[in-house]
C-alpha positions as CSV (number, residue, x, y, z in Angstrom):
1,X,-40.8,7.9,-2.5
2,X,-39.5,7.7,-6.0
3,X,-38.5,11.4,-5.9
4,X,-36.8,10.9,-2.5
5,X,-34.9,7.9,-3.9
6,X,-33.8,10.0,-7.0
7,X,-32.7,12.8,-4.8
8,X,-30.6,10.5,-2.6
9,X,-29.0,9.0,-5.7
10,X,-28.1,12.4,-7.0
11,X,-26.7,13.4,-3.6
12,X,-24.6,10.2,-3.5
13,X,-23.3,10.8,-7.0
14,X,-22.3,14.3,-6.0
15,X,-20.4,13.0,-3.0
16,X,-18.7,10.3,-5.2
17,X,-17.6,13.0,-7.6
18,X,-16.1,15.0,-4.7
19,X,-14.3,11.9,-3.4
20,X,-12.8,11.2,-6.9
21,X,-11.8,14.8,-7.3
22,X,-10.2,15.0,-3.9
23,X,-8.2,11.8,-4.3
24,X,-6.8,12.8,-7.7
25,X,-6.1,16.4,-6.7
26,X,-4.0,15.2,-3.7
27,X,-1.9,12.8,-5.9
28,X,-3.9,9.6,-6.1
29,X,-3.3,7.4,-9.1
30,X,-6.4,5.3,-9.0
31,X,-9.4,4.5,-6.9
32,X,-12.5,2.2,-6.6
33,X,-15.3,1.1,-4.5
34,X,-16.4,-2.3,-3.0
35,X,-18.6,-3.8,-0.3
36,X,-16.4,-5.8,2.1
37,X,-18.7,-6.0,5.1
38,X,-18.3,-9.8,5.2
39,X,-14.5,-9.5,5.6
40,X,-14.5,-6.9,8.4
41,X,-14.1,-7.5,12.1
42,X,-17.3,-7.2,14.1
43,X,-16.6,-3.7,15.3
44,X,-16.4,-2.3,11.8
45,X,-19.4,-4.1,10.2
46,X,-21.4,-0.8,10.4
47,X,-19.1,0.6,7.7
48,X,-19.3,-2.1,5.0
49,X,-18.4,0.0,1.9
50,X,-14.7,0.6,1.1
51,X,-13.1,3.5,-0.8
52,X,-9.8,2.1,-2.0
53,X,-7.2,4.3,-3.6
54,X,-3.6,4.0,-4.5
55,X,-0.5,6.0,-5.3
56,X,2.0,4.8,-7.9
57,X,5.5,4.5,-6.7
58,X,8.4,6.1,-8.6
59,X,9.9,3.7,-11.2
60,X,13.3,5.5,-10.9
61,X,13.4,4.8,-7.2
62,X,12.2,1.2,-7.4
63,X,14.6,0.4,-10.2
64,X,17.6,1.3,-7.9
65,X,16.7,-1.6,-5.6
66,X,19.1,-4.5,-6.2
67,X,20.0,-7.0,-3.5
68,X,18.7,-4.8,-0.7
69,X,16.5,-1.7,-0.3
70,X,18.0,1.8,-0.7
71,X,17.7,4.7,1.7
72,X,15.9,6.6,-1.0
73,X,13.3,3.8,-1.3
74,X,12.7,3.8,2.4
75,X,12.2,7.6,2.4
76,X,9.9,7.3,-0.6
77,X,7.9,4.5,1.1
78,X,7.5,6.6,4.2
79,X,6.6,9.8,2.3
80,X,4.0,8.0,0.2
81,X,2.5,6.4,3.3
82,X,2.2,9.8,4.9
83,X,0.4,11.2,1.9
84,X,-2.0,8.2,1.8
85,X,-2.8,8.9,5.5
86,X,-3.5,12.6,4.6
87,X,-5.8,11.6,1.7
88,X,-7.6,9.1,3.9
89,X,-8.2,11.8,6.6
90,X,-9.5,14.3,4.0
91,X,-11.9,11.6,2.6
92,X,-13.1,10.9,6.2
93,X,-13.7,14.6,6.8
94,X,-15.6,14.9,3.5
95,X,-17.9,12.0,4.4
96,X,-18.4,13.2,7.9
97,X,-19.3,16.6,6.6
98,X,-22.0,15.1,4.5
99,X,-23.5,13.2,7.5
100,X,-21.9,9.8,6.9
101,X,-19.6,7.7,9.2
102,X,-16.2,6.9,8.0
103,X,-13.2,5.0,9.3
104,X,-9.7,5.2,7.9
105,X,-7.1,2.4,7.8
106,X,-3.5,3.4,8.3
107,X,-1.3,3.2,5.2
108,X,1.2,1.0,7.0
109,X,-0.1,-1.2,9.8
110,X,1.0,-4.1,11.8
111,X,-0.7,-4.7,15.2
112,X,1.2,-6.9,17.6
113,X,-2.0,-8.0,19.3
114,X,-3.7,-8.9,16.0
115,X,-5.2,-12.5,15.9
116,X,-3.3,-12.9,12.6
117,X,0.4,-12.2,13.1
118,X,2.0,-9.5,11.0
119,X,-1.3,-8.0,10.0
120,X,-3.4,-4.9,10.7
121,X,-7.0,-4.1,11.2
122,X,-7.8,-5.3,7.7
123,X,-5.6,-5.7,4.6
124,X,-5.9,-2.8,2.0
125,X,-5.7,-5.6,-0.6
126,X,-9.2,-6.8,0.4
127,X,-10.9,-3.6,-0.9
128,X,-8.5,-3.3,-3.8
129,X,-9.2,-6.8,-5.1
130,X,-12.9,-6.6,-4.7
131,X,-13.1,-3.3,-6.5
132,X,-11.7,-5.0,-9.6
133,X,-8.4,-3.1,-9.8
134,X,-6.0,-6.1,-9.7
135,X,-5.1,-9.3,-8.0
136,X,-2.7,-10.7,-5.4
137,X,0.6,-11.8,-6.8
138,X,2.9,-14.7,-5.9
139,X,4.7,-12.1,-3.8
140,X,1.6,-11.7,-1.6
141,X,1.3,-8.0,-2.8
142,X,-1.5,-6.3,-4.6
143,X,-0.8,-6.2,-8.4
144,X,-2.5,-3.3,-10.0
145,X,-3.8,-4.0,-13.5
146,X,-1.7,-1.1,-14.9
147,X,1.0,-0.4,-12.5
148,X,1.8,-3.8,-11.2
149,X,3.0,-4.0,-7.6
150,X,4.6,-0.6,-7.7
151,X,1.8,1.0,-5.7
152,X,0.8,1.8,-2.1
153,X,-2.8,1.5,-1.0
154,X,-5.2,3.4,1.2
155,X,-8.7,2.4,2.5
156,X,-11.6,4.4,4.0
157,X,-14.6,2.4,5.3
158,X,-18.0,4.1,5.3
159,X,-21.7,3.6,5.7
160,X,-22.4,5.7,2.6
161,X,-23.8,3.3,0.0
162,X,-21.3,3.2,-2.9
163,X,-21.8,1.7,-6.4
164,X,-19.8,-1.5,-6.6
165,X,-19.9,-4.7,-8.5
166,X,-17.4,-6.7,-6.4
167,X,-15.9,-8.5,-9.4
168,X,-12.3,-9.5,-8.5
169,X,-9.9,-10.2,-11.3
170,X,-8.2,-13.6,-11.6
171,X,-4.5,-13.9,-11.1
172,X,-2.4,-13.0,-14.2
173,X,0.9,-14.3,-12.7
174,X,0.6,-17.7,-14.5
175,X,4.0,-19.4,-14.7
176,X,6.0,-16.4,-13.7
177,X,8.1,-17.0,-10.6
178,X,10.6,-14.1,-10.8
179,X,9.6,-12.8,-7.3
180,X,9.8,-16.3,-5.8
181,X,13.3,-16.8,-7.1
182,X,14.5,-13.3,-6.1
183,X,13.1,-13.4,-2.5
184,X,16.2,-13.5,-0.2
185,X,14.1,-14.7,2.7
186,X,12.7,-17.6,0.7
187,X,9.4,-16.5,2.0
188,X,7.3,-17.0,-1.2
189,X,5.6,-20.3,-1.8
190,X,5.3,-20.0,-5.6
191,X,1.6,-20.6,-5.4
192,X,-0.9,-18.7,-7.6
193,X,-3.5,-16.7,-5.7
194,X,-7.3,-17.2,-6.0
195,X,-10.2,-15.8,-4.0
196,X,-10.4,-17.4,-0.5
197,X,-6.9,-18.8,-0.2
198,X,-5.1,-18.2,3.1
199,X,-2.1,-15.8,3.2
200,X,0.1,-18.7,4.3
201,X,-0.6,-20.4,0.9
202,X,1.2,-17.5,-0.8
203,X,3.8,-16.0,1.6
204,X,5.4,-16.8,4.9
205,X,4.9,-13.3,6.6
206,X,7.1,-14.2,9.5
207,X,10.1,-15.2,7.4
208,X,9.7,-12.0,5.4
209,X,9.5,-9.8,8.4
210,X,12.4,-11.5,10.3
211,X,14.7,-11.4,7.3
212,X,14.2,-7.7,6.9
213,X,14.7,-7.1,10.6
214,X,17.9,-9.1,10.7
215,X,19.4,-7.9,7.4
216,X,18.1,-4.4,6.7
217,X,18.1,-3.0,10.2
218,X,20.3,-0.1,9.0
219,X,17.9,0.8,6.3
220,X,14.5,1.9,7.6
221,X,14.9,-0.1,10.8
222,X,14.3,-3.3,8.9
223,X,10.8,-2.4,7.8
224,X,11.3,-2.4,4.0
225,X,12.7,-4.6,1.3
226,X,11.2,-4.1,-2.2
227,X,13.1,-6.7,-4.1
228,X,9.9,-8.6,-5.1
229,X,8.4,-5.3,-6.3
230,X,11.4,-4.4,-8.4
231,X,11.6,-7.8,-10.3
232,X,7.9,-8.1,-11.1
233,X,7.6,-7.7,-14.9
234,X,3.9,-6.6,-14.7
235,X,3.8,-2.8,-15.0
236,X,2.2,-0.2,-17.2
237,X,5.4,0.6,-19.1
238,X,5.8,-3.0,-20.1
239,X,2.4,-4.5,-20.5
240,X,3.5,-6.9,-23.3
241,X,6.0,-8.8,-21.2
242,X,6.1,-12.5,-21.5
243,X,4.9,-13.8,-18.1
């Protein structure tokens, strides 16, 4: 039995190394593991482990955003989402090939029939936070500990037992309200995030979505904004900023 357990551990470690190599070789900037079974809808509880990865967005493109998104940002957003979906597919195929079940979450998701309006199957932020890679900002976005909010996330759920500590970081936003002040939809509440708080405590998703749809329809069909991403001072290139 001890030998079988050791062999299983070695096999799992080999698969994990393959996952890591695959994500980075396809352009991923970071990744981590978590167990989020308690947060999944019933139909996905058989795949409690999450592989969360992210791609860093271009500073040059984000920095162009001023009072509205740019066409370049929309194209970048869409291209990064497509790459994330490709990476997710490859991770799923890798896990399936090793005999494990896997389920990918679309990079950009909003399901009209979802019980929670303006949401998808499960937020990518759930896995990202529980893997210890960052926190949720006052803008309602995932804030990576190095890259700030200038990232897009991908998630693959699986029944492969992954090593995870599930130690979320605490919010580092403190007294900073730059995103709250800059939001043209006035959709941000100015409240600091902590584990267990409802989304509505942080952001009015309806106000955000409706403002984009009404004001940025000519840019990406009203699906992007990016202002709160641009103004956030927390990023790798400026870690010493005064928040």
